[in-house]
C-alpha positions as CSV (number, residue, x, y, z in Angstrom):
1,M,106.2,99.0,89.9
2,S,102.9,97.4,89.1
3,V,99.9,99.3,87.8
4,V,96.6,98.6,89.6
5,P,93.4,99.3,87.7
6,V,91.1,101.9,89.2
7,P,87.9,100.2,90.4
8,P,84.8,101.1,88.3
9,H,83.0,102.9,91.1
10,T,85.6,105.4,92.2
11,R,85.2,109.0,93.1
12,W,88.1,111.5,93.1
13,V,87.8,114.6,95.4
14,P,90.5,117.1,94.8
15,D,92.1,119.1,97.6
16,P,91.4,122.8,97.1
17,R,95.0,123.6,98.0
18,G,96.0,122.0,94.6
19,G,99.3,120.2,94.0
20,W,97.5,117.1,92.8
21,R,96.4,116.2,96.3
22,G,93.1,114.6,97.0
23,V,91.0,111.8,98.3
24,R,89.8,108.8,96.3
25,V,86.9,106.7,97.4
26,S,86.4,103.3,95.9
27,A,83.9,100.5,96.5
28,H,85.4,97.0,96.7
29,P,82.3,94.7,96.8
30,E,84.5,91.6,96.5
31,A,86.1,92.5,99.9
32,G,82.9,94.1,101.4
33,V,84.7,97.4,102.0
34,V,84.9,101.0,100.8
35,V,88.5,102.2,100.6
36,V,89.3,105.9,101.3
37,S,92.8,106.8,100.0
38,V,94.8,110.0,100.3
39,W,96.9,110.9,97.3
40,R,99.8,113.3,96.6
41,S,100.5,113.5,92.9
42,D,100.4,109.9,91.7
43,E,101.4,108.4,95.1
44,C,98.9,106.9,97.6
45,V,100.1,108.0,101.0
46,A,97.4,106.5,103.2
47,T,94.4,104.3,103.1
48,A,91.5,103.3,105.3
49,R,89.4,100.2,104.6
50,L,85.9,100.8,105.9
51,R,83.2,98.2,106.5
52,P,79.7,99.4,105.5
53,G,78.8,100.6,109.0
54,E,82.0,102.5,109.3
55,A,81.5,104.1,105.9
56,A,78.0,105.1,107.1
57,D,79.5,106.6,110.2
58,L,81.9,108.6,108.1
59,A,79.1,109.8,105.8
60,S,77.1,110.9,108.8
61,A,80.1,112.8,110.2
62,L,80.6,114.5,106.9
63,T,76.9,115.4,106.7
64,A,77.0,116.9,110.2
65,S,80.2,118.9,109.4
66,L,78.5,120.3,106.3
67,A,75.5,121.3,108.3
68,E,77.7,123.0,110.8
69,L,79.5,125.0,108.0
70,A,76.1,126.0,106.5
71,E,74.9,127.2,109.9
72,A,78.1,129.2,110.5
73,A,77.8,130.8,107.0
74,E,74.1,131.6,107.7
75,T,75.0,133.2,111.1
76,A,77.8,135.2,109.4
77,E,75.3,136.5,106.8
78,T,72.5,137.4,109.4
79,G,74.5,138.1,112.6
80,P,75.0,141.5,114.3
81,V,78.1,142.4,112.3
82,A,76.3,141.6,108.9
83,R,73.3,143.6,110.0
84,Q,75.5,146.6,110.9
85,R,77.2,146.5,107.5
86,A,73.8,146.3,105.7
87,G,72.2,149.1,107.7
């Protein structure tokens, strides 16, 4: 087994379910890609090599998803059921 050094610009995002699961995002300027890798414990189980435009599309999709979650949370806080509980 060989040990590969972690690229300097790497971000680890843990999975809230725990179990040392998560996603690692690494810039690889020498290859012109961003690598998104899925990890379980110390094992990489999947990767996606994204060109800049593809990475931007992913960032846009994540942003849209976050906006959708925020809107759903706001609706839950101010919707008819929430108003009935408050009143």
